C-alpha positions in Angstrom: 94.9 103.6 76.3 93.1 100.3 76.0 92.6 97.5 78.4 95.1 94.7 78.3 93.9 92.1 75.9 94.7 89.2 78.1 95.7 88.8 81.7 97.9 85.9 82.4 96.9 83.4 85.0 100.3 83.3 86.7 100.8 83.4 90.4 102.1 86.8 91.5 104.8 87.1 94.2 103.1 89.7 96.4 104.7 89.3 99.8 108.0 90.9 98.7 108.5 94.6 99.6 106.6 97.0 97.4 104.9 94.3 95.3 101.6 95.7 96.6 101.3 99.5 95.9 98.3 101.3 97.3 97.5 104.8 96.1 95.3 107.5 97.4 94.5 110.3 95.0 92.4 112.8 96.9 90.7 112.8 100.3 89.7 116.5 100.7 92.8 117.2 102.8 92.0 114.5 105.3 94.1 111.5 106.3 93.6 109.0 103.4 91.8 106.2 105.2 91.4 104.3 101.9 95.2 104.0 102.0 95.9 103.6 105.7 93.3 100.9 106.4 94.5 98.4 103.6 98.1 99.2 104.3 97.4 98.0 107.9 95.5 94.9 107.1 98.1 93.8 104.4 101.0 94.4 106.9 99.1 92.4 109.5 98.8 89.5 107.0 102.6 89.4 106.4 102.8 91.6 103.2 105.1 94.6 102.8 102.9 97.0 100.9 104.0 100.5 99.8 101.7 103.5 99.8 101.5 106.7 97.9 99.3 109.7 98.6 99.5 111.7 95.4 97.8 114.6 97.1 101.1 115.2 98.9 103.7 112.9 97.1 104.9 112.8 93.6 104.3 109.7 91.6 107.2 107.4 92.3 108.4 105.6 89.1 110.6 103.2 91.0 107.7 102.2 93.3 105.4 101.7 90.2 108.0 99.5 88.4 108.4 97.3 91.6 104.6 96.8 92.0 102.9 93.7 90.8 99.5 94.9 92.2 98.4 98.5 92.3 95.2 99.4 94.3 93.9 102.9 93.6 91.4 104.3 96.2 88.6 106.3 94.6 86.1 107.4 97.2 85.0 110.5 95.3 84.8 111.9 91.7 88.0 114.0 91.9 89.9 111.0 93.2 88.5 108.9 90.3 89.7 111.4 87.7 93.1 111.6 89.2 93.2 107.8 89.7 92.6 107.2 85.9 95.6 109.4 85.1 97.7 107.5 87.7 96.6 104.2 86.2 97.6 105.4 82.7 101.0 106.2 84.1 101.3 102.8 85.7 100.4 101.1 82.4 103.2 103.0 80.7 105.8 102.3 83.3 104.7 98.8 84.3 102.3 97.2 81.8 102.1 93.9 83.6 101.0 95.4 86.9 97.5 94.3 88.0 95.5 97.5 88.5 92.5 97.5 90.9 90.3 100.5 91.6 88.4 100.3 94.9 85.9 102.6 96.6 82.5 104.2 96.0 83.4 105.7 92.7 85.0 102.5 91.4 81.8 100.6 91.3 79.8 103.6 89.9 82.3 103.7 87.0 83.2 100.1 86.7 82.3 99.8 83.0 84.5 102.7 82.0 87.4 101.6 84.2 87.4 98.0 83.1 87.3 99.1 79.4 90.2 101.6 79.7 92.6 101.1 82.6 91.5 98.6 85.3 92.0 94.9 85.6 89.5 94.7 88.5 87.1 97.0 90.4 85.8 96.6 93.9 82.8 98.5 95.1 81.1 98.8 98.5 83.2 97.6 101.5 86.6 96.8 100.1 88.5 95.2 102.9 87.4 91.5 102.4 87.3 91.6 98.6 90.7 93.4 98.4 92.3 90.7 100.5 90.5 87.9 98.6 91.7 89.4 95.3 95.3 89.5 96.4 95.2 85.9 97.6 93.6 84.9 94.3 96.3 86.7 92.3 99.0 85.0 94.4 97.5 81.7 93.5 97.3 82.6 89.8 93.5 82.6 89.6 92.0 84.9 87.0 89.3 85.7 86.0 87.6 86.4 89.4 84.2 85.0 88.9 84.1 83.5 92.4 85.2 86.6 94.4 82.4 88.5 96.1 82.5 92.2 95.2 85.3 92.0 92.6 84.4 92.9 89.0 86.6 92.2 86.0 86.2 92.6 82.3 84.1 89.5 82.0 81.8 90.1 84.9 80.3 93.0 86.9 79.9 92.0 90.5 77.5 93.5 93.0 79.2 95.6 95.7 80.2 93.8 98.9 78.7 95.0 102.1 80.5 92.6 104.4 83.2 93.9 106.8 
C-alpha cells in the first residue's frame, strides 16, 4: 500500500470524542505506557482520545472510522511490525485519517514508514512533538517543517530529547 499522494491542509476537528485514536501494539506484557501517557496528557488538554491495546483488544473498526488522527506507539521491533499492519487496516477503513508512528522504532524506520503507511513519524521523546503535531493538524498546517522531532514525507527531523 502506497503513501497518500497528497495530504490536505485542512483543520482537523480533534477535540470530539474518538477523533484521536492512540494504539499500542506490543509492550512485552507490561502496561502500555506509550498509550497511557499520551492518553493522559491529551485528556488533560481537553481532548477525548480513545485507546486500543491490540495485544489484548481486537482492532475496532468503528473506532478507526471515527478517528481523524491515529498515533501508533512502536517502542520495539515487534510493535513496529504489528503497527504497520494496523496502519494498513486504518488506511483501508479510513483513508483520510492522519497516521503518526511514535517511539524508538518509529525514527529508526522513518524512511520506510513514510514511504508506505505513515503521514508523520516522531522519534525520541514524543510527548512535546505529539502535542505540537495535533495542534498543527487542528490549525490545518501541513507539512510540518517547523515542528521539532516530527518527520513527514518531505523532511526527516532529528529526534526530540525535550520532555
